[in-house]
C-alpha positions, 0 to 999 in steps of 0.5 A: 203399104206405101206407094212410091214414085220413082221419076228418072229425069236425068236424060241429056235429050240430045235429039231434042236439039235444045241448049238445056236438058229436055226435062226443063224445056217449057210445056205451056205453064211449067217445065216438062218434068213439073207436069210429070211430078204434078200427076203423082203429086196430085193423086190420092193414092201416091204416098212419096215421089223422088225425083232422080236428076244429075247432081249438077242440076239439083239447084236448077230442079229445086229452083225452076220445078220443085219450089214453083210447083209447091209439091207436098210428096216430093221427098228428096232429089237422088243423083242420077247414073250414067245410064237410065238403069243406074239412075232407077237403081240409085233410086231404089236404094235411096227410097228404102221402101219396105219389101211389099211396098209398091214402086212406079217408075215413070219417065220425067219426060212423059208428061201426059199420063192419064190419072186413072191409068195410075188407078189401074197400075196400083190395083194390078200390082195389088192384085196380080203382081208386076205391070206396065202401060203399053199400046198395040203396035199400030204401024208395021214393024220390019226387022232390018239389018244393014239396011236390008229388011230380014223380016216382018213380025206379025204386029197382032202380038206386039205392044209399045211399052210405056211407063209407068212400070210398077212392082213390089219393092223387093222384086224390082230391087232384086231385079236390078241387083241381079242385073248389075251383077251379071252385067245385063242392060235392059231397055226397060225396068220391066225387061230385068224382071222378065229375064228372072222368069217373073211375069210382067202384066200389060195394061192397055194405055193411051197413045197420048202417053208420049215420051217427049224426045224430039221437038215434033214430040213437043208440038204433040204434047201442046196439042194434047194439053190443048185438047179434050182428053179421051176416056181412059180405056 
């Protein structure tokens, strides 16, 4: 049984306001996506890594990320799609895993994942099935329509989904194929499995595991890298 990681890194990053796509922005000593790949390349339970990025950026990715990183588990670059869901489906088809292999899907611009959480994710998939990393919502959430508040849901049952999200290969491939057939667009990979009526477990993650989307996120990431890491729950 292999453990395979798909890293979608095909986003344009318009909210970052940079002249290059956000995954290539420098974070201390290397591009953001380089930090992300290193997390899995150095982890003993990971067998293979596929990086999903636009074809036009293949050469840039090799030159600025893969060659300097000297990664050993990256198998190939996979062409990105029109949207993230298309990119992940391309990665699933490219990796050609066995039905019972475990697939972790992790955002390329989420470089602060704790290695101990990778262990927990793999353990959970093996024992209980599909899972994702998440954290309880800290702020009050408002339901808003046309600028007017229509409701305040009880936040005690609300969690913020993060990545990695992990599945058996046959399960997540079927979920993506069914979504494509039905014209369904989900906001994450877990939602594609959920709509098939299949359970997805949640693993308590870390508030440090942020997705770098805005310039403020970059400032936070640099601060986190410069500070001692918290103990994984």
